[in-house]
C-alpha positions as a Markdown table, in Angstrom:
| # | Residue | x | y | z |
|---|---|---|---|---|
| 1 | Met | 117.5 | 110.5 | 77.3 |
| 2 | Val | 114.6 | 110.9 | 75.4 |
| 3 | Asn | 112.3 | 107.5 | 76.1 |
| 4 | Glu | 111.3 | 106.7 | 71.9 |
| 5 | Ser | 108.5 | 104.7 | 73.1 |
| 6 | Met | 106.6 | 107.2 | 74.4 |
| 7 | His | 104.4 | 109.5 | 72.2 |
| 8 | Ser | 101.8 | 112.0 | 73.3 |
| 9 | Ser | 98.7 | 110.4 | 72.9 |
| 10 | Asp | 100.0 | 107.7 | 75.4 |
| 11 | Phe | 99.3 | 110.4 | 78.1 |
| 12 | Gln | 95.8 | 110.0 | 78.0 |
| 13 | Asn | 95.6 | 105.9 | 77.9 |
| 14 | Ile | 94.9 | 104.8 | 81.1 |
| 15 | His | 96.8 | 101.5 | 80.6 |
| 16 | Trp | 100.1 | 103.7 | 79.6 |
| 17 | Leu | 99.4 | 105.7 | 82.7 |
| 18 | Gln | 99.2 | 102.5 | 84.7 |
| 19 | Asp | 102.5 | 101.0 | 83.1 |
| 20 | His | 104.0 | 103.9 | 84.3 |
| 21 | Ile | 103.4 | 104.2 | 88.0 |
| 22 | Tyr | 104.2 | 100.4 | 88.2 |
| 23 | Gln | 107.3 | 100.9 | 86.1 |
| 24 | Ile | 109.3 | 103.9 | 88.6 |
| 25 | Leu | 107.3 | 101.5 | 91.4 |
| 26 | Lys | 109.7 | 98.7 | 90.1 |
| 27 | Tyr | 112.3 | 101.1 | 89.9 |
| 28 | Tyr | 112.1 | 100.7 | 94.3 |
| 29 | Tyr | 110.9 | 97.4 | 94.6 |
| 30 | Pro | 112.9 | 95.4 | 96.5 |
| 31 | Arg | 115.6 | 97.5 | 96.8 |
| 32 | Cys | 114.3 | 99.4 | 98.9 |
| 33 | Met | 112.9 | 97.2 | 101.7 |
| 34 | Asp | 114.8 | 97.3 | 104.7 |
| 35 | Tyr | 114.5 | 93.7 | 105.9 |
| 36 | Glu | 117.6 | 94.5 | 108.9 |
| 37 | Asn | 116.0 | 97.7 | 110.6 |
| 38 | Gly | 112.3 | 97.9 | 109.3 |
| 39 | Gly | 111.0 | 100.1 | 106.5 |
| 40 | Tyr | 113.1 | 101.4 | 103.9 |
| 41 | Phe | 116.0 | 102.8 | 102.7 |
| 42 | Asn | 115.8 | 106.4 | 101.7 |
| 43 | Tyr | 118.2 | 107.5 | 99.9 |
| 44 | Phe | 119.1 | 106.2 | 96.2 |
| 45 | Leu | 121.9 | 107.0 | 93.1 |
| 46 | Asp | 120.4 | 107.7 | 90.2 |
| 47 | Asp | 121.2 | 104.0 | 89.0 |
| 48 | Gly | 119.5 | 102.4 | 92.4 |
| 49 | Thr | 122.9 | 102.0 | 94.8 |
| 50 | Ile | 121.5 | 102.4 | 98.2 |
| 51 | Gly | 122.8 | 106.1 | 99.0 |
| 52 | Asp | 122.2 | 105.6 | 103.0 |
| 53 | Leu | 121.5 | 102.0 | 105.3 |
| 54 | Glu | 119.9 | 104.1 | 108.4 |
| 55 | Asn | 118.8 | 107.4 | 107.7 |
| 56 | Lys | 114.6 | 106.7 | 107.9 |
| 57 | His | 112.5 | 110.0 | 107.2 |
| 58 | Leu | 108.8 | 110.3 | 107.8 |
| 59 | Ile | 107.8 | 111.3 | 104.7 |
| 60 | Glu | 109.8 | 108.9 | 103.0 |
| 61 | Thr | 107.9 | 105.8 | 104.7 |
| 62 | Ser | 104.8 | 107.9 | 104.3 |
| 63 | Lys | 105.1 | 108.4 | 100.7 |
| 64 | Phe | 106.3 | 104.9 | 100.1 |
| 65 | Ile | 103.2 | 103.2 | 101.8 |
| 66 | Tyr | 101.4 | 105.6 | 99.4 |
| 67 | Ile | 103.1 | 104.8 | 96.5 |
| 68 | Phe | 102.8 | 101.0 | 97.4 |
| 69 | Ser | 99.0 | 101.1 | 97.9 |
| 70 | Ile | 98.0 | 102.9 | 94.9 |
| 71 | Gly | 100.1 | 99.8 | 92.8 |
| 72 | Ala | 97.5 | 97.9 | 95.4 |
| 73 | Ile | 94.2 | 100.0 | 94.4 |
| 74 | Leu | 95.2 | 99.6 | 90.8 |
| 75 | Asp | 95.8 | 96.0 | 90.3 |
| 76 | Pro | 94.5 | 94.7 | 93.3 |
| 77 | Lys | 96.4 | 91.0 | 92.5 |
| 78 | Ser | 99.3 | 92.8 | 93.3 |
| 79 | Ser | 100.1 | 91.2 | 96.1 |
| 80 | Trp | 104.3 | 92.7 | 96.0 |
| 81 | Cys | 102.6 | 95.8 | 97.0 |
| 82 | Thr | 100.4 | 95.6 | 99.3 |
| 83 | Lys | 102.9 | 93.4 | 101.2 |
| 84 | Ala | 105.3 | 96.3 | 100.4 |
| 85 | Ala | 103.0 | 99.2 | 102.3 |
| 86 | Glu | 101.9 | 96.9 | 105.0 |
| 87 | His | 105.8 | 96.3 | 106.0 |
| 88 | Gly | 105.7 | 100.2 | 105.8 |
| 89 | Leu | 102.9 | 100.9 | 107.7 |
| 90 | Lys | 104.8 | 98.1 | 110.9 |
| 91 | Phe | 107.7 | 99.7 | 110.5 |
| 92 | Leu | 105.5 | 103.1 | 110.7 |
| 93 | Gln | 103.7 | 101.8 | 113.8 |
| 94 | Glu | 106.7 | 100.8 | 115.8 |
| 95 | Phe | 109.3 | 103.4 | 115.5 |
| 96 | His | 107.9 | 106.5 | 113.8 |
| 97 | Leu | 105.1 | 106.4 | 116.8 |
| 98 | Asp | 106.0 | 108.1 | 119.7 |
| 99 | Lys | 104.4 | 105.8 | 122.5 |
| 100 | Lys | 105.4 | 108.4 | 125.3 |
| 101 | Asn | 104.0 | 111.4 | 124.0 |
| 102 | Gly | 101.9 | 111.0 | 121.1 |
| 103 | Gly | 102.8 | 111.6 | 117.5 |
| 104 | Tyr | 105.7 | 110.1 | 114.8 |
| 105 | Phe | 109.0 | 110.9 | 115.2 |
| 106 | Trp | 110.4 | 113.5 | 112.1 |
| 107 | Lys | 113.4 | 111.5 | 111.4 |
| 108 | Leu | 115.1 | 107.7 | 112.3 |
| 109 | Lys | 118.6 | 106.9 | 112.3 |
| 110 | Ala | 117.9 | 103.4 | 111.3 |
| 111 | Gln | 114.9 | 103.0 | 114.6 |
| 112 | Asn | 115.8 | 105.7 | 116.5 |
| 113 | Pro | 114.6 | 109.2 | 117.1 |
| 114 | Cys | 117.0 | 111.6 | 116.2 |
| 115 | Asp | 114.9 | 114.3 | 115.2 |
| 116 | Ser | 111.6 | 113.9 | 117.5 |
| 117 | Thr | 110.1 | 117.4 | 116.7 |
| 118 | Lys | 106.2 | 116.7 | 115.9 |
| 119 | Tyr | 105.3 | 118.4 | 112.3 |
| 120 | Ala | 101.5 | 118.8 | 111.3 |
| 121 | Tyr | 102.8 | 118.3 | 107.7 |
| 122 | Gly | 104.4 | 115.0 | 108.6 |
| 123 | Gln | 101.6 | 113.6 | 110.5 |
| 124 | Gly | 99.4 | 114.9 | 107.2 |
| 125 | Phe | 101.7 | 112.5 | 105.5 |
| 126 | Val | 100.7 | 109.3 | 108.2 |
| 127 | Leu | 96.8 | 110.3 | 107.3 |
| 128 | Leu | 97.1 | 109.6 | 103.7 |
| 129 | Ala | 99.6 | 107.2 | 103.9 |
| 130 | Ala | 97.3 | 104.7 | 106.4 |
| 131 | Ser | 93.8 | 106.5 | 104.2 |
| 132 | Lys | 95.9 | 104.4 | 100.5 |
| 133 | Ala | 96.2 | 101.7 | 103.0 |
| 134 | Tyr | 93.1 | 101.5 | 103.9 |
| 135 | Glu | 91.9 | 101.9 | 100.7 |
| 136 | Ala | 94.0 | 99.0 | 99.3 |
| 137 | Gly | 92.3 | 96.5 | 102.0 |
| 138 | Ile | 95.1 | 96.5 | 104.7 |
| 139 | Leu | 92.0 | 97.1 | 107.1 |
| 140 | Trp | 94.3 | 98.2 | 110.5 |
| 141 | Ala | 95.0 | 101.4 | 109.0 |
| 142 | Lys | 91.7 | 102.9 | 109.7 |
| 143 | Asp | 93.0 | 102.3 | 113.6 |
| 144 | Ile | 96.0 | 104.6 | 111.9 |
| 145 | Ile | 93.5 | 107.4 | 110.3 |
| 146 | Glu | 91.4 | 107.9 | 113.4 |
| 147 | Tyr | 94.2 | 108.5 | 115.6 |
| 148 | Val | 96.1 | 110.3 | 113.0 |
| 149 | Tyr | 92.5 | 112.9 | 113.1 |
| 150 | Glu | 92.0 | 112.9 | 117.1 |
| 151 | Leu | 96.5 | 113.8 | 117.1 |
| 152 | Leu | 96.1 | 116.5 | 114.4 |
| 153 | Glu | 92.1 | 118.4 | 116.3 |
| 154 | Glu | 93.6 | 118.0 | 119.8 |
| 155 | Lys | 97.2 | 119.4 | 119.0 |
| 156 | Phe | 97.2 | 121.2 | 115.9 |
| 157 | Trp | 94.3 | 122.4 | 115.1 |
| 158 | Glu | 92.8 | 126.2 | 115.5 |
| 159 | Glu | 89.4 | 126.6 | 115.6 |
| 160 | Gln | 89.0 | 130.3 | 114.8 |
| 161 | Tyr | 91.6 | 130.9 | 112.3 |
| 162 | Glu | 90.5 | 127.0 | 110.5 |
| 163 | Leu | 93.7 | 126.2 | 109.9 |
| 164 | Tyr | 96.3 | 124.1 | 111.0 |
| 165 | Ala | 99.4 | 125.3 | 112.8 |
| 166 | Asp | 102.7 | 124.2 | 111.8 |
| 167 | Glu | 105.3 | 122.4 | 114.8 |
| 168 | Ala | 105.3 | 121.2 | 118.1 |
| 169 | Ser | 107.6 | 120.0 | 120.4 |
| 170 | Asp | 108.7 | 116.8 | 120.8 |
| 171 | Asp | 105.7 | 116.4 | 123.9 |
| 172 | Phe | 103.7 | 118.6 | 122.6 |
| 173 | Ser | 104.3 | 121.5 | 125.3 |
| 174 | Lys | 105.8 | 124.2 | 122.9 |
| 175 | Leu | 104.3 | 125.1 | 119.5 |
| 176 | Ser | 106.0 | 127.2 | 117.2 |
| 177 | Lys | 104.9 | 130.9 | 115.8 |
| 178 | Tyr | 105.6 | 130.3 | 112.4 |
| 179 | Arg | 102.1 | 129.2 | 110.4 |
| 180 | Gly | 102.7 | 127.8 | 107.0 |
| 181 | Gln | 100.5 | 127.4 | 104.2 |
| 182 | Ser | 102.5 | 124.1 | 103.0 |
| 183 | Ser | 101.7 | 121.8 | 106.4 |
| 184 | Asn | 97.8 | 122.6 | 105.8 |
| 185 | Met | 97.9 | 121.5 | 102.0 |
| 186 | Gln | 99.1 | 118.6 | 102.7 |
| 187 | Ile | 96.7 | 117.5 | 105.1 |
| 188 | Cys | 94.0 | 118.7 | 103.3 |
| 189 | Glu | 95.4 | 116.2 | 100.7 |
| 190 | Ala | 95.2 | 113.7 | 103.1 |
| 191 | Met | 91.6 | 114.2 | 104.2 |
| 192 | Ile | 90.5 | 114.1 | 100.6 |
| 193 | Ala | 92.1 | 110.5 | 100.9 |
| 194 | Ala | 90.3 | 109.8 | 104.1 |
| 195 | Tyr | 87.0 | 110.3 | 103.1 |
| 196 | Glu | 87.3 | 109.1 | 99.9 |
| 197 | Ala | 88.7 | 105.7 | 102.1 |
| 198 | Thr | 86.3 | 105.7 | 104.2 |
| 199 | Ser | 82.8 | 107.8 | 103.3 |
| 200 | Asp | 83.0 | 109.6 | 106.8 |
| 201 | Lys | 81.8 | 113.2 | 106.3 |
| 202 | Lys | 84.1 | 114.5 | 109.6 |
| 203 | Phe | 87.0 | 114.3 | 106.6 |
| 204 | Leu | 85.4 | 115.9 | 103.6 |
| 205 | Lys | 84.2 | 118.6 | 106.0 |
| 206 | Lys | 87.7 | 119.2 | 107.2 |
| 207 | Ser | 89.0 | 118.8 | 103.8 |
| 208 | Phe | 86.1 | 122.0 | 102.5 |
| 209 | Glu | 87.4 | 123.8 | 105.4 |
| 210 | Leu | 90.7 | 124.2 | 104.8 |
| 211 | Cys | 90.1 | 124.5 | 101.3 |
| 212 | Arg | 87.9 | 127.4 | 102.2 |
| 213 | Ala | 90.3 | 128.7 | 104.3 |
| 214 | Val | 93.5 | 128.7 | 101.8 |
| 215 | Thr | 91.8 | 129.7 | 98.5 |
| 216 | Ser | 88.8 | 132.2 | 99.7 |
| 217 | Lys | 90.6 | 133.4 | 102.9 |
| 218 | Leu | 94.3 | 133.5 | 102.8 |
| 219 | Thr | 94.2 | 134.5 | 99.1 |
| 220 | Pro | 93.5 | 138.2 | 99.3 |
| 221 | Lys | 96.1 | 139.0 | 101.2 |
| 222 | Ser | 98.4 | 138.2 | 98.6 |
| 223 | Gly | 96.9 | 139.4 | 95.7 |
| 224 | Gly | 95.3 | 136.0 | 94.6 |
| 225 | Leu | 98.5 | 133.4 | 94.6 |
| 226 | Ile | 99.0 | 131.8 | 98.2 |
| 227 | Trp | 101.9 | 132.9 | 100.0 |
| 228 | Glu | 103.6 | 130.4 | 101.9 |
| 229 | His | 104.8 | 132.2 | 105.2 |
| 230 | Tyr | 102.3 | 133.8 | 108.1 |
| 231 | Asp | 102.6 | 134.5 | 112.1 |
| 232 | Glu | 100.7 | 133.0 | 114.8 |
| 233 | Asn | 97.8 | 135.4 | 113.7 |
| 234 | Trp | 97.7 | 134.3 | 109.9 |
| 235 | Asn | 99.2 | 137.2 | 109.3 |
| 236 | Ile | 101.3 | 137.4 | 106.3 |
| 237 | Asn | 105.3 | 136.5 | 107.1 |
| 238 | Trp | 106.8 | 139.1 | 103.5 |
| 239 | Asp | 110.8 | 138.6 | 105.1 |
| 240 | Tyr | 110.0 | 135.3 | 106.1 |
| 241 | Lys | 113.2 | 132.9 | 105.0 |
| 242 | Glu | 114.4 | 129.9 | 106.4 |
| 243 | Leu | 117.7 | 128.8 | 107.4 |
| 244 | Asp | 117.8 | 125.6 | 108.3 |
| 245 | Glu | 118.7 | 123.7 | 105.0 |
| 246 | Asn | 116.6 | 120.8 | 106.0 |
| 247 | Lys | 113.5 | 122.7 | 106.6 |
| 248 | Ile | 113.9 | 124.9 | 103.7 |
| 249 | Phe | 111.4 | 122.0 | 101.7 |
| 250 | Leu | 108.8 | 123.0 | 104.3 |
| 251 | His | 109.3 | 126.8 | 104.6 |
| 252 | Pro | 110.2 | 127.8 | 100.7 |
| 253 | Glu | 110.6 | 131.5 | 99.8 |
| 254 | Gly | 108.4 | 133.1 | 97.3 |
| 255 | Phe | 105.1 | 132.1 | 95.9 |
| 256 | Ile | 105.5 | 128.5 | 94.7 |
| 257 | Pro | 103.7 | 128.5 | 91.4 |
| 258 | Gly | 103.5 | 124.5 | 91.9 |
| 259 | His | 102.0 | 125.2 | 95.6 |
| 260 | Ser | 99.2 | 126.9 | 93.9 |
| 261 | Ile | 98.7 | 124.6 | 90.9 |
| 262 | Gln | 98.3 | 121.9 | 93.4 |
| 263 | Trp | 95.4 | 123.7 | 95.4 |
| 264 | Ser | 93.5 | 123.2 | 92.4 |
| 265 | Lys | 94.0 | 120.1 | 91.7 |
| 266 | Leu | 93.0 | 119.7 | 95.3 |
| 267 | Leu | 89.5 | 122.0 | 94.9 |
| 268 | Leu | 88.7 | 119.7 | 91.9 |
| 269 | Met | 89.9 | 116.3 | 94.2 |
| 270 | Leu | 87.0 | 118.6 | 96.6 |
| 271 | Lys | 85.0 | 119.4 | 94.2 |
| 272 | Arg | 84.1 | 115.8 | 93.0 |
| 273 | Asn | 83.2 | 114.8 | 96.4 |
| 274 | Phe | 81.5 | 117.9 | 97.3 |
| 275 | Pro | 80.3 | 119.9 | 94.3 |
| 276 | Gln | 80.2 | 123.8 | 94.7 |
| 277 | Glu | 80.5 | 126.2 | 91.4 |
| 278 | Trp | 83.0 | 128.3 | 93.0 |
| 279 | Met | 85.5 | 125.8 | 93.5 |
| 280 | Gly | 86.3 | 125.3 | 90.0 |
| 281 | Gln | 86.2 | 128.5 | 89.3 |
| 282 | Lys | 89.2 | 129.2 | 91.9 |
| 283 | Ala | 91.0 | 126.6 | 90.9 |
| 284 | Glu | 90.9 | 127.6 | 86.9 |
| 285 | Tyr | 92.3 | 131.0 | 88.6 |
| 286 | Leu | 95.2 | 129.5 | 90.6 |
| 287 | Tyr | 96.3 | 127.4 | 88.0 |
| 288 | Asn | 95.5 | 129.5 | 84.7 |
| 289 | Thr | 97.3 | 133.0 | 87.5 |
| 290 | Ser | 99.7 | 130.5 | 88.0 |
| 291 | Met | 100.9 | 129.2 | 84.9 |
| 292 | Ser | 101.0 | 132.6 | 83.4 |
| 293 | Lys | 103.6 | 133.8 | 85.7 |
| 294 | Ala | 105.6 | 130.6 | 85.7 |
| 295 | Val | 106.0 | 129.3 | 82.8 |
| 296 | Asp | 109.9 | 129.2 | 81.5 |
| 297 | Asn | 109.3 | 129.8 | 77.2 |
| 298 | Glu | 112.9 | 129.2 | 76.7 |
| 299 | Tyr | 113.8 | 126.1 | 78.0 |
| 300 | Gly | 110.7 | 124.4 | 78.9 |
| 301 | Gly | 109.3 | 123.4 | 82.5 |
| 302 | Leu | 107.4 | 125.7 | 85.1 |
| 303 | Phe | 110.2 | 128.1 | 87.2 |
| 304 | Tyr | 110.4 | 127.1 | 90.9 |
| 305 | Ser | 109.4 | 130.2 | 92.6 |
| 306 | Leu | 108.9 | 134.2 | 91.9 |
| 307 | Ala | 109.2 | 137.2 | 94.1 |
| 308 | Arg | 106.0 | 139.6 | 94.9 |
| 309 | Asn | 107.1 | 141.7 | 92.0 |
| 310 | Asn | 107.4 | 138.5 | 89.6 |
| 311 | Ser | 110.6 | 138.1 | 89.1 |
| 312 | Val | 112.2 | 134.5 | 89.2 |
| 313 | Ile | 113.4 | 133.6 | 92.8 |
| 314 | Asp | 114.8 | 130.1 | 91.9 |
| 315 | Ser | 114.4 | 129.0 | 88.1 |
| 316 | Asp | 115.4 | 125.6 | 88.6 |
| 317 | Lys | 113.0 | 122.6 | 87.3 |
| 318 | Tyr | 111.6 | 120.8 | 90.5 |
| 319 | Tyr | 109.8 | 117.3 | 89.4 |
| 320 | Tyr | 106.6 | 118.0 | 92.1 |
| 321 | Val | 105.7 | 120.9 | 90.2 |
| 322 | Met | 106.0 | 119.5 | 86.9 |
| 323 | Ala | 103.7 | 116.7 | 88.3 |
| 324 | Glu | 101.6 | 118.3 | 90.2 |
| 325 | Thr | 101.1 | 120.6 | 87.1 |
| 326 | Leu | 99.7 | 116.9 | 85.1 |
| 327 | Gly | 97.4 | 116.5 | 87.9 |
| 328 | Ala | 95.2 | 119.5 | 88.2 |
| 329 | Ser | 95.8 | 120.2 | 84.2 |
| 330 | Ala | 93.5 | 116.3 | 83.6 |
| 331 | Leu | 91.3 | 117.2 | 86.9 |
| 332 | Leu | 90.9 | 120.9 | 84.5 |
| 333 | Ala | 90.7 | 119.6 | 81.5 |
| 334 | Ala | 87.6 | 116.9 | 82.9 |
| 335 | Asp | 85.8 | 119.0 | 84.8 |
| 336 | Ser | 86.0 | 122.3 | 82.6 |
| 337 | Lys | 85.6 | 120.1 | 79.2 |
| 338 | Glu | 87.9 | 122.8 | 77.5 |
| 339 | Ala | 90.7 | 120.9 | 75.5 |
| 340 | Tyr | 93.2 | 123.7 | 76.0 |
| 341 | Tyr | 94.0 | 121.5 | 79.7 |
| 342 | Trp | 94.5 | 118.7 | 78.0 |
| 343 | Asn | 96.9 | 120.7 | 75.4 |
| 344 | Val | 99.1 | 121.4 | 78.9 |
| 345 | Tyr | 98.9 | 118.3 | 79.8 |
| 346 | Thr | 100.4 | 117.0 | 77.0 |
| 347 | Tyr | 102.8 | 120.0 | 76.8 |
| 348 | Ile | 104.0 | 119.1 | 80.3 |
| 349 | Phe | 104.1 | 115.4 | 80.5 |
| 350 | Thr | 106.4 | 115.5 | 76.7 |
| 351 | Tyr | 108.9 | 118.0 | 78.6 |
| 352 | Cys | 109.2 | 115.4 | 81.2 |
| 353 | Gln | 109.4 | 113.0 | 79.0 |
| 354 | Thr | 112.2 | 115.0 | 77.6 |
| 355 | Phe | 114.2 | 115.9 | 80.8 |
| 356 | Phe | 112.6 | 114.1 | 83.8 |
| 357 | Ile | 112.1 | 110.7 | 83.3 |
| 358 | Asp | 115.2 | 108.4 | 83.4 |
| 359 | Ser | 114.3 | 106.4 | 80.7 |
| 360 | Thr | 117.6 | 103.8 | 81.4 |
| 361 | His | 117.1 | 104.1 | 84.8 |
| 362 | Gly | 113.4 | 104.7 | 85.9 |
| 363 | Cys | 111.7 | 106.4 | 88.0 |
| 364 | Trp | 112.5 | 111.0 | 88.0 |
| 365 | Tyr | 115.0 | 113.2 | 88.7 |
| 366 | Glu | 114.1 | 115.6 | 91.4 |
| 367 | Lys | 115.5 | 118.3 | 90.3 |
| 368 | Leu | 117.4 | 120.1 | 86.7 |
| 369 | Ser | 118.8 | 123.5 | 86.4 |
| 370 | Arg | 117.4 | 126.2 | 84.8 |
| 371 | Lys | 118.7 | 124.9 | 81.0 |
| 372 | Asn | 117.6 | 120.9 | 82.2 |
| 373 | Glu | 120.6 | 120.1 | 83.2 |
| 374 | Lys | 121.0 | 117.7 | 86.3 |
| 375 | Tyr | 122.9 | 118.4 | 89.3 |
| 376 | Lys | 124.4 | 115.5 | 90.5 |
| 377 | Asp | 123.8 | 111.5 | 90.3 |
| 378 | Leu | 121.8 | 111.3 | 93.9 |
| 379 | Lys | 118.3 | 110.8 | 92.7 |
| 380 | Asn | 116.3 | 111.9 | 95.4 |
| 381 | Ile | 117.9 | 114.7 | 96.9 |
| 382 | Thr | 114.9 | 115.5 | 100.0 |
| 383 | Pro | 111.7 | 113.8 | 100.6 |
| 384 | Thr | 110.3 | 112.3 | 97.5 |
| 385 | Arg | 109.9 | 108.9 | 96.4 |
| 386 | Asp | 108.2 | 110.1 | 93.7 |
| 387 | Tyr | 105.1 | 109.9 | 94.8 |
| 388 | His | 103.8 | 113.2 | 92.7 |
| 389 | Pro | 104.1 | 111.4 | 89.6 |
| 390 | Ile | 102.6 | 108.7 | 90.7 |
| 391 | Ala | 99.3 | 110.8 | 92.2 |
| 392 | Ala | 99.4 | 112.7 | 89.3 |
| 393 | Cys | 99.1 | 109.6 | 87.1 |
| 394 | Tyr | 96.8 | 108.2 | 89.3 |
| 395 | Glu | 94.7 | 111.4 | 89.5 |
| 396 | Ala | 95.0 | 111.7 | 85.6 |
| 397 | Ile | 93.1 | 107.9 | 85.6 |
| 398 | Lys | 90.7 | 109.1 | 87.3 |
| 399 | Ala | 89.7 | 112.1 | 85.2 |
| 400 | Leu | 90.0 | 109.8 | 81.6 |
| 401 | Arg | 87.5 | 107.3 | 83.8 |
| 402 | Ser | 85.0 | 109.8 | 84.5 |
| 403 | Ile | 85.3 | 110.9 | 81.1 |
| 404 | Glu | 84.7 | 107.3 | 80.0 |
| 405 | Glu | 81.5 | 107.2 | 82.3 |
| 406 | Glu | 79.8 | 110.0 | 80.9 |
């Protein structure tokens, strides 16, 4: 259903973008709050019915903290957002934190770990959540920022490659031989957030190293766009295929245009803090090359994954691909001053308004078929929490404010 109250002119209106963020937050709050076990309920049907009372995922907890922190940052008077974010931080530290071995458990059943694997991706999301919470005024989150930074440096950082390893055993005694760009992408975003929250340049340095390593050193190996999978020496593994269904969202098959577009966004987020000409050039290349290969000219939106020969592997439409394209488009428009990027931004937002935004119950659908049909009534299949649309709107607001200040 198309929300008739939305118009393309709204998409570049700061007040509308803020209202859209709060519309999403109010879908989740207070129904997401688990006052019995702590933290948040993780899974919902479209109408808001809670789909699972016990399972708690580290990514879900972190994303909830993030989105409520954004609400508090945009309006410091929204005390309910601050309280909701702090509620999650307390659960994170009390139950997700492995007090024996360090790091954060991947999954909990109520309050007990059921998957104690330590993923760099998950630790990165904790860093992102804590950084936004600190920026929102939850000052004790600063200790979490410092703790996770040191943990990542000690347990995952590979100085030779200026990249992070991917997965460790619960006691960090074993590192998986798998290496992936996805965890580094998430940690890069977290490092930028940590710098913007604290002004500590060690976070800026790390985000620069990650951007350079992935977008300048790895991309020549894969023909320009960003490949997902590597071996322990950071050589491309063209044949890797994830067999564990619970990890496919971490290790997807093929080229993921949405990830190259997300890196273009990260380059521009880095550039506003540490401007270098190559960052804008690389951001435009990753964005424009991805769009040229992934746009579905028949049904709209972007395809999810592509093979090495540019054929489509997965033609489904994923909300985070659309949302990351929105954020990148807004930042490119502000940085380049080219109207083209606002035109793409409007095209994608109009498409999302038509198909992804649930005007009846709120929030975004996670995944649609190529023809933009829903698969099921479960709003969230993998860890999502509408983090990507909120992050995209937040970056669009920043881009629009930067234009106003010129």
